[in-house]
N, C-alpha and C positions, 0 to 999 in steps of 0.2 A: 505495500500497500505506499502509496504516497505522501508525505506528510512538508508541509511549508508555514514558513514564518503567521500567517492568517488564518490556518489549520494544521493545529499541531497534532503530535497522538496525545492521546488521551487514555488511560484505562484504567479498568476498578485498583489493578496493581498496582501503579506508577501513582496514582493516588492513594494509596497509604500512606507516602510519603511528603512529608509538612518541612520547606526546611525553618529553619530557623535563625535570621540573621544575627542577631546578636548573641550567639552562641561565640565561645573562641574557635582558634582555627586547629584544635586540636579536639575539639567534642564530637566525638562520631555519633550521627544526628538519625544516622537508622539501618539496622540490621537486623539479620535474617540469614537464616539457613539455608542447604539446599533443595532443600522439597519447595519452600518455597519461589526457589529465582527459575528452578525447572518446569515447575507450571502453570508462571512467568511468561515466559521464553512459548512456552508450549500455546498456550494462548498469546502470544506475537505483540507481547510489551516491547519494546521501543528501548527503553531503562535496565529492565532488568536481560535483553539481548543483547548489554554492554557487561553485562557481569563476566557471561561467558564468554564474550569473543575475549574477552579479556586472560581466559583460563585457554583456551587453543594450545599451547605450545605449552601444556604441560599436562593438561584431561581433556579427554574426547567426550565432543557435548552424552555418545554413547553411555562413558565411561562415565561421565557424573549421572547418572540418573541413577546407576547402580552402585556408587562406590558409599561401604559406609566410612569415608569418612569424615571428621568431625570439619566444616571450613562456614567462616562465619563471611560474610557476604556484609561488607558495610561504606555508608558512604558517610563524606563529611564535605563539609564545605568553607574556601577559602576565598576572603572578602577579595575585594580587584585595588590593583595597586597602583592605579592607571600615574602614566604611557605603560608602564612597566607588562601587566597582568591586567586581563579580566578579571572575573568573579567566575570559581570553576568550583564545580565539580567532584571530589575525589571520588573514586572508584575504589575497593580495596578487596580481596578477597587472602584470608587469611585463615591458615591450619589452627586448631586446636587441641591444647593438651588433656589429656585424659582429667587433667586436677581440674580446666577449664584457662589456663594462661594461653592466654596465646604460643606460637611459633615464633620464631625467629623470621625466618623463610615467607617470603609473602609469593602468594599461587599468581596472584592475577591482579594488575593496575592498569585504571587507563584514568581520560582527563575530559570533564566532557566540561564545555564551555556556559552562559548565561545570557541569553542579554531578555529583554521586556521592551515593551512595547512603551512609546508614549501616552502620559495619564497614567497606567498603571499608581496600584500604594508605593507597586518593587519598586520604584524607579531614584527614592528617598534611599538603595544603599548597589542597584546598578545601575551604571550608567552605560553599558554598550543598547544596542535597540538592533532591530534585524534590515541587511542590507536596505537602502532606499535606493526602488529604483528608477524611478523617474527623474539624469539629471537636468534638469528642467526646474524642478520643484525649488521652495524655498530653502525649502532646507540642506539638498546639495547648495543652490546660494550661497547661501549660511555655511558651510563648509567649505566651499572654498575659498569665502575670506576670510574663514579663519584661521584659514590654514597661511596663507601671503600673508598674513598682518604676522600672522607668529610668529613664523619662518624673519620676515624682518626683524623683529623687535629683539629675539630670541637666536639669532643665530649667527655669529660673527662671520662664519666658514663661509655660508651664504651673502656675505655681504661681498663677496674679497673679486675682482677679478679673474679667473680663466685660471693665469698663468700667475698665481698664486703674487700677485706684483707690489701690487696696493690695497686695502685695507677700506670700505667707504667711509664717510664719515656720513653718521646717521644711519636707520635704519631704511631708508627709500632716497640718499640720493643715488645717479646713475651720473656715470661718468659722461660727460658734455660733448666729449671728444666719439663718442662709444655708440650717442645716437644715429637712426639710420639712416640716411641721405633723404627718402624719401619714407613718410606713414599713412597711414590713413585716420585719417582724425572723424569720430561718433559723430555727430549732430543731431538733435529731431529735428522734426517741423509739421509739423499738424499733427504729432502724436501716431508720425513716422520716423524711423531709422533710417539716417541718409550714411553712408562711410565718401568720402572726400579725401580724391588724395593733394596731400602739400612738402612739401619742401623741392628739391630738386630736378627741375625742369619743368614744374607749377604753377600757376598762380598763385599760390598760399605758401608761404617758409613756412618753413618748423622754427620755434618757439622753444629753443632750449633749454633754457633757464625751466618756463614750461611745464616740460618732458620732464629734464632733469628731474623735477622732485616726483612731479605723477606717480609719472613711469607708463608702458607699454606693452603690451600682453604680445607676441610672436606663434605666430602660428605652423603647429607641424603635424603634416600629411598628405597623403597621397594622391597625387593629380588623378593619373588614372584615366591618362588619352590625352587628348586636350580637351585646353582648358577654352570653358564658351569667352569668357568676357577674362582678358588681360592686356598689359599695358603694355602699348606698343605707343609709333612717332605717332601716328595718325587719333590714338583714344586718352593721350594726355591731356589734353582740354578739356573731356568731356568726363570723367573722372577725377580732374580738380576743379572743376565742377561742383561734383558730387552728382553722384548713384543714391535710387533705394534702397535696403539691402535686399529688398527681394528680390531683386536682378540678377542674383547674384546665388554661384551654385547653392546647391548644400549647406556642404559643408565650411563656405566661406559665410551660410551667412549664418550659420548656428556660429561659427568664430567671434563675429560682429554681435552677437544678441550676446553674447557670453558677456565676451569684454566691457560692454555697453551692463550690463545688473553687476560684474564685481567692482563697480568704481573707475573701470576706468575706457576713461577717451581716444588713448593714440592704441595702436596696431596693425603691426607688418606682416605682412603675405609676402610669399614672391613674387606672385604668378603677377598680385597689382602693383608692389616695387618696387620691380626689377621691368627693366624695358626687355622686353623676350625679342624687339630683335632688330636689337643697340648689343653687338661681341664688345665691342668696350666695357659695356655698364655693366654687361653681364660677368665681364668680369674682374672689374669694379666690388662690385656686390658680392662677388662669390669671396673676392679674397679678407670681404670685414664680418661673414657672417660669423666668426670669433666672436667679435665684439657685438655683433644681435643676440644672438643664444641668446651669451656670455654674459652679458647685462638687459634684460627683458624685466621685468618682474614676474614675467611665467610666461610660461611653455604652451599653450594651451596642446596636447597631443587624442589627436582624431582616430586613436587607435583601433577605432573598430571598424571605419573607412578602409575599403577600396578603392572607392573612386569617390574626388569630388562631390561631384551628383548627389550620393549617396546621404550624408550628413551621419554627426559624429549624435547628434542631441535629439536621443531618441528612449521609449521606458522600452525597462529590458524586463524580463520572463524568469523570478527564482528559478535561478539553479539548481532544483531538487539532485538532480543528477546529485554532486557535490556532496550535499550529505549523510555520512558515514550512518551517525543517529540522529535520531532528534527528523524535525524539534520536536520535544516532549514537554506538554506543561502541565508544571509540576507547586503543586498550590508552595506558599510563601507568610513566613511572619516578619515582618522586616522592623530592622532594630528598633522602632520607634513604636512598635506594637499594633501596628494596622497589620493589616492584609491584605495580603496580593498576586499576582503572576509572577513564574516567569516559567523561559523555555529552553532548554539546555539539549545542548546539540556537542557535536563533534562533522569537526569539514574536513572528507576525500581530500585536497589539493587546497591548504589554504594558501601556500607561496604558488600557485597559481603554472607551479609547472610540466606537468601534463596536458591541459591545455591545449587545445587546437594551439599555433602562432597567430597573432594578433594581424593583420592587414598588414597596419604599419612597419614592424620589423620584416618581410619583404621586401622592402624598399631601398634602395641603398642612400638616396643623400638623406632620414634619415637619419639613417645611424650617428651621422659629429650631427644633429639638433637636440636628439638628446643629450648625447652625451657635453655635448657644452654650456647645456641650459641647464638654473641652477635653483627652480626650480620648475615642477612640474603636471600639471594637472592630465591628470590621464582620462580620457573615458575609453575604455574596454567595453569587447562584449556583453558583459557579465556585471561592474560595479565602478563606480567611479573614488577613483584612489589619489593621492596627492606623495610625491614626492620630490625629497631636495639632498642636497648635499650630504646633510647629516642625520636626519629623519623619516619618517612615513608616516600615513594617513590614511584610514580607510569612511569612504561617507556610508555610514553604519556597518556595523560588523566587529571583531573585537582591537579594532587600532580609533577609537575616534575622535580619540587625538592627536599629537604630532610624536612617535616614537622615535629613541633613537637608536640608530643599528645601530647591534655589538660587531656583525661577522657581518662581514666588508659582501660574502656573497648572496646574502642578503638586500640588493642592491635596492626594490622596489615589488612590486606586489605581482605585476606587470612582467614576468621575464623577459630580456632585452632592452628595456626603456625603463634607460635609468641617466642620473648626470655621473658624469666621468667620475668622483666620488673615493670610494675607497681603494681604486685603483687609483689612486696616486702614491698610495704608500708601497709601491712595486715599482723595477726599475722603467723605466723608460721604452727599453726596446723589449724585454717584453710587455708589458703592456703593450704595443704596437702590433709584436704579432698578435696579438688573442685578438683583440679587434678587426684583422686583418680575415682573422680564419672565421669569422662574423661579416662582416663587411663584403667576402667575397660570396656569400650565399646569396643576398641577397640581388635583388632585380636592376638591373638596370633604362629604362627605355630607348636612353641613346647611348652605346658604348663608351662615343670616347669623352663621356665625363668620368668615368676610371677613374682619373686621378683629385678632379677637380672636386667630387662629392665628397674624396674627406683632406680634401686641402686646409681646409678650415681644423679639424682635428690634429694635424699634420703639426700645425702654425703655432695652436697651442701645445704644445708637447716638448717645441724647442728648448723656450725657457723651461718647462719645468726639470730638462735637464743639465741645462746651464747653471739652474739650482747646483746639483749636483757636481758640477765638476765633469760635465760627462761632455767629449767636445763629439757633439751627433750631428751628422750630417745628412740630407734625407734627398734620397736619386732615387728619385721615379716610383715613388712608393716604397722605399727602403732605409729600416731607416737605422742609418750604418753606426755606432759609435767607434770613434775612430783615435779615443783620446789613447787608447795602446793599440797601435797594428798586427802585432805579433797575438794579444789575446781572440780567444773565443764568439765575441760579441758580431765583432764581419760576419763571419762565416756563414752563423746563423744567419743572417740574414738571405742568405745566397742562397743558402740549403734547402728552400718551398719545395713542395713538389706536390704535385696535382694530385684532387681527390677522389675522380672517375673520370680515366682517360677522353673516352669516349663521348663524355659530356662536355668536350675542354676546344676550344679551339683560335686560332690566337683570332684579336683582333684590328683593325686600321687603324691603329692608333700611331702613334712616334714616342710608345714606349719600344726600349728595347730590348732583346728576345731576357737578359738575366732575370729582367722584374717580376714579377706576378702581374702585373699592369697590363701586358704584354695578353693577356689572356681572357678570355671565356669563359668561368667556368671557377668551382669552389678549389681554394686554395689550404693548403695545410705547411703553417710555414715551425721550422725551425727551432730548436733549443736545448738540444738534448745533451750539446760538447762541451768540456768534455764530461765523460761518467767518469775515468777511478783520479781521483785528487795523490794518490801518490806514482802517477804520471810524471816524468818529467818534461811541463810542457817544451821550457825553454829547448830543454836537449834537442827535442823531434822538429820545431816546428820555430827553430830560429828563419829560417829563410824564405817557409811560406809566408809573405806578409801583401798585402794589396795597398799599391806601390801607385794609380794613379785613378781619376774617377773625373766623373764631371758629366752633364748634362745638358744640353740644348733647349730653351721652354722656346716655349709657344707665346711668353708676353712677358717680358722682366718684369710684371708688376704684381706679375703671379708665381715667386717662386715658388712657391706650394703644388703649383697647377698641373696641365697639360704642358708633355715633351714634345720635339719634333723627334731626338732622337738621345743618346746616349753610353758615353766605354763603360769599361774599368778595364784596370790592364794587374796582372795577379802572376803576381811572384807563387811558380809552382812549378813541379813535375807533367811531366804526361806523358801517358801511353797511349799509342792508336790501339784504335780497336778489335783488326788482323789479327794482329802479333801475342796478343795474348792468349800465353797455353797453359792445357793442365788446370783448366775453373772450370766446372761446372758448374751456368750461366743460363739466367733466363730472363725474358722481356713483360715488367709485368703488368700486360692490360689491358688488368683492371684492379687500381691499388686499394685505393679504400681504406685505407689501413685502419683498424680503432687499438691496438698496439705498436711498440716500435719493432719488434720483433713478431716473427711469420711461426709456426714451428715448423722444421724442416728436419728432413730425417738426413741431409750430408748438406757439409757449404757450401754456399751458392753468388754467385755474384748475378743480384738483382741490379737489370736495366729499366729504367724510371724510365719513360719518355713525357717528355707536354700532353704531344700531343698526340692522333693517330700519323697522321706525317711523318711526328719524332719516330714513332715510333716502325716507319720504312725506313725514317734515315737508317737505324739503329739495326737492321736488319740487315738493308744496303751493305755498311759498316764493318758492322760483321763474318760480311762475305767476299771482301775487300773491293766489290763495289761504287764506295767511295769513303772517302781522308773523314776518321770517326773516329775526336779522342775524346780520352780522359784524361780530367785537368785534378789533381789531388790537392783536397783541401786540409781535410781528414788524419791524418796519415797513421799506420797500424802504432797499437798497440793492446793491450794485452787482454782488453773484453770488450764488448759490444758489434757494432757492423763495422766497425772502420776498418781498412780504410773506405774510409766514401768521399764526395766531392763531384763536380758537375761533369754533364755528357756535350763535348761542344764537334760543329762542325767545320769545316775550311767556311768562307762566307765569298764566293766565289774567285778563290783567289787572290783573294786583296790583304792577306797575313791576316788578317780576321778572324774572328770565330762564332758564329751565333749559338747560345743554350738550346740543347735539345730537348734532358731534363737530368734528373740525378741518375747514383750508380749508391751501392750498397751493400755487405755484405747478407744472407741470413746463416743464421748456424744454428747445432740444436745446442737448444734448450745447456745439454743434461752432455752435451763430450767439446769441448773443449780442448782438445788433445794439441801437441806439440804438432803433428802432423800438418792440423788444423791453422794452427794461429803461422807456421812457416807461410804454407801456404799466399793470408794473408800479405804474409810481411815481402811476401819476393813479388810482387804483381807490381810495383813500382822501382823495382834492384830494378841497377842500371840506367835508373830514366836520369840524366840529367836535369837542373831548373831553367827555368825557363819565364818569358815575361809571354802574358799570354795574352794577349789584344780583346775581350769578347764585345762586342755591340752588340 
């Protein structure tokens, strides 16, 4: 049977329980024995079924029905301590000794959270409410306002710029230099809401001081195809004079309405604030997106809408599939002596990690929009959430006020929609590689946007590295640490691999072959080397180094955006593929790695091509029909899958090479004998160090 917050479970068995909120947390509020629990479970009581489930690891239901063990089933109430903990019921199963004392072993244990409806007498003790299902309701608007205001007043971290360079004075002040070139001003005329373009190229200028104090909202959404209304050279005057919000696509209309409702008068939307048929304007504005998202008062994330016409201010249905238990209606005596009721429940997927991905996380541009933000209102397919750089909250549910994050793994209640926040604690190159793993799974409507769509994010990470005395160089999508040219960080940047070769292809951008940005398809970056802390790195790698590098930018004012080309010169040993002797080898046509090593019965040299054409190139090189080389980046040592490095081929007799893929070894996990280690060690034996020029 399906239960909801409006129609909770209730039966004669759970109505035997009356909670007393005036008692201490150690007080057992209800107890019973095996027969009562089994009978209630057979009658499909949701509350007593929670006892049965908590016992499954110890006693199966069939055994419980016939057991002679003396078991005590008890319920305690734990008072709420917001923002950290909502009110809970603690269900415990203990074994009782012959003398009536409890044994030390707890056989079953589970928690059910409590909420109650507004107006119920239990609200004096229970602050949590059922999830609000209407994102346009007064409750949703007040939640949004309260979260923004609380974050502005209480979170110093959220008042910092994205590069942590300076702290802003006061709760709302925005750096005037970070205000967008154009904004939409919300104006009400004859009870109708209008948007009016102000700023560069428009009839009205932006009053920087006013915007700096009052703030502005910014929209993150999926275009989902051509926009019916865009800012172009021809529409500047029309938008500058103002158009009714009702004429906008639904997601844009919702954003304008919401911005007005939460008390802001300025809004930035890319389609209406960047001149879409002006390449120079697009380059200029994209280069400033780090400032726009990082300094906006709040980012409105239309997570549930796959296209601009869908909208995101829509009433949701209650997600009954996510209730593991309940909601279960229970009687309660409040701490002031009145009587009311609460609902007890447990969710299957509280952190929303198992739900289908929201449409917004499938799009490439939206990754940096969320990460660069400091506050985000997330309109998911289920509920309305708030997240900032330090805390989370939900409109209804068990985080009614901003709850500081303790674990950085829980970034927000919507998977992959969060600020960069906790990632700041990790090395910049590590952060970048993990973000690229996510980014390359996302869809871009225009393949040439591969680098522009993460350019603001890349730009924001460079100052972070500088503060840590890292000399980071951004090379067409690679975040290369040049602080120590002999360390392993730069090697890891070049040792990315494709997830599934058959779904990967070259794209017509100017990106060099050694960059993942030259491919369309999912990429897995490398962060594995070195494995052994006992390995003498200096002795083995003193001559393997990154000597020269460079890229040719599409536009010099956008150093993190598109490129026309690039090169690297690596000092390393090479081995022509056709000269390899005595090695078992194979081409991994479907890489799809879920672990570092695959199980194998013998040591194998594995070639991992970037594309299907690369697979044919490797095959021709193996037969001696084409000059294909292995370039050793990580030399042999007594563990791991080394030596490993790049596979390259001649670039039409120019003395330069292009990347084809990577190579590594697979070996039996329990059979690293002297013979197989010697085989790996001699792969580049006799090879001379040389400068390898890869484009």
